[in-house]
C-alpha positions in Angstrom: 20.8 -79.1 25.3 18.3 -76.8 26.9 17.4 -77.1 30.5 13.9 -76.5 31.7 13.8 -76.1 35.4 10.0 -76.5 35.3 10.6 -80.1 34.3 12.3 -80.8 37.7 10.5 -82.5 40.5 8.7 -79.9 42.8 11.1 -80.0 45.7 14.3 -79.8 43.5 12.7 -77.0 41.5 12.2 -75.0 44.8 15.7 -75.7 45.9 17.1 -74.6 42.5 15.0 -71.4 42.7 16.4 -70.6 46.2 19.9 -71.3 45.1 19.5 -69.1 42.0 17.9 -66.4 44.0 20.7 -66.3 46.6 23.4 -66.4 43.9 21.7 -63.8 41.8 21.4 -66.1 38.8 18.6 -67.1 36.4 17.3 -70.5 37.4 18.2 -72.0 34.0 21.8 -70.8 34.3 21.9 -72.1 37.9 20.6 -75.5 36.7 23.5 -75.7 34.2 26.0 -74.7 36.9 24.6 -77.4 39.2 24.7 -80.0 36.5 28.3 -79.1 35.6 29.4 -79.1 39.3 27.8 -82.5 39.9 29.4 -84.0 36.8 32.8 -82.7 37.7 32.5 -84.1 41.3 31.3 -87.4 39.9 34.0 -87.5 37.2 36.2 -90.1 39.0 33.3 -92.5 39.5 32.0 -92.0 35.9 35.5 -92.4 34.3 36.2 -95.5 36.4 33.1 -97.0 34.9 34.1 -95.9 31.4 37.6 -97.4 31.9 36.1 -100.7 33.1 33.9 -101.0 30.0 36.7 -99.9 27.7 38.7 -102.8 29.1 35.7 -105.1 28.6 35.4 -104.1 24.9 39.2 -104.4 24.5 39.1 -108.0 26.0 36.2 -109.0 23.8 37.6 -107.6 20.5 41.3 -107.8 21.0 41.6 -104.2 20.0 42.7 -101.7 22.6 40.0 -99.2 23.5 41.0 -96.3 25.7 38.6 -94.7 28.2 38.4 -91.4 26.3 37.8 -93.2 23.1 34.9 -95.0 24.7 33.6 -91.8 26.2 33.6 -90.2 22.7 31.8 -93.3 21.3 29.1 -92.9 23.9 28.6 -89.3 22.8 28.7 -90.0 19.1 27.3 -93.5 18.7 25.6 -94.9 21.8 24.0 -97.6 19.8 27.4 -98.9 18.7 28.4 -99.0 22.4 25.2 -100.9 23.3 26.0 -103.4 20.6 29.5 -103.8 21.9 28.2 -104.3 25.5 25.0 -106.3 25.0 24.9 -107.6 28.6 25.5 -104.2 30.2 22.0 -103.9 31.7 20.4 -100.6 32.9 20.0 -99.0 36.2 16.6 -97.7 35.1 14.2 -100.2 33.4 13.1 -98.9 30.0 9.5 -100.1 30.9 9.3 -98.0 34.1 8.8 -94.2 34.2 11.8 -92.2 35.3 11.1 -89.0 37.4 13.6 -87.1 35.3 12.3 -88.2 31.9 
C-alpha cells in the first residue's frame, strides 16, 4: 500500500504537513505513522467487532470461527466474508462518494 498525502482532504493534509515538519519526517512516512497509531489505538474497538462477527458466523455455520481467523479472512478473502455475512450492511453507502476514496 502506498500512501499519497496529496489525496487527503485539504485541512488534514495541512495538519499532516505540520506534524511531519515538527517531527522532522517526510509527510508520507508521517502519514503511515499516523495510520499505524490510529489503528493501534482503535484495536480494541475493531477487534470487538471482529469477535462479534466471528461469533455470528460460528452461530450460523456451527463451525467455530476465532476472531483472528476472521481477521485473516477479511484480509485474504473479503468476498467470502461478505457472503458469510450478507446482512452486515455498510457504514458508507456504495452509491455515495466517500471523501477518502
